[in-house]
N, C-alpha and C positions, 0 to 999 in steps of 0.2 A: 694572404691575402684574401679581409674577407669582400664576399659579395654583395654587389647591393644593386639596386632597381635602377633601370634604366631611365635617363631621362633627358630626355632630346631635345626640349624648350633653351635646359639650358648648355645643351652642345650647340644649339644655333646660336644663342649667345656669346657663346666662347671663342664659335669661329668667325661672328661680326666684330668683337670688338678688335679680337688679331689682324682681324684683314684692315680694319680702320688703323689701328697702329704700322701695320706694314706700308699703306699710302702717305702714313704722318713719315715715318724712316724714308720712304723714298724720295718724299718732297724734301727731306733735311739735309739728306744728301745729294740733290740736284737732279737727281733720276730724270723727273718729271718734276712740272708746273702744277700743283692743286692747292686750289682755293681755297682757306681757312672753313670757308661756310659749306664747303662741300658735304663734309665729313656728317654733318649735324643730321640731313636726309638718312646718311648711310644707316648710323647707329641709331635714330629714331626709328628706323624702317625694320634694322634686324632686330631692337626688342623688340616691336610689337609683333611680328613673325615669331621670335621663339616665345612670346606668351601665347598668344596664339595654339601654337603646337604644346605650349606645357598644360593648357584647358585639354585642349583634345585629347593627351594623353591621359589625363586625368579620368576623364569622362571615360575614354576606351579600359580604365584599368577598375573603375568604379562600377563599370559595366559588366567586367568578367568576373568582381568580386562574388555578384549578388547572384549570380547561376550557379554559385556551385553550392550545395549542401555538407553542412557537417555531415562525420562517418559515427559521432559519438551519443546522436540522438535514434540512433536505430538499434539500439541493445548490445551493440557491440562493443569491444573495447577503446575507452579513449584513445586515441594518436596522441604521441609525446610531444 
């Protein structure tokens, strides 16, 4: 399996949309009564939280990548 970078914004978005699906599933099965408009703030709030988390993660990654200096400019062998 190929490795990829961790993206916390997508994790939060997926968790929120899964939770919204579970709420609708519970309402459809009669486990509880959920009005149709209750999901809208949940999904919008979760997507906004995912966006803020994704932007924060991107800013952290950019800050870390700017601090490292390549070794190839120091006269040594270039990294593969």
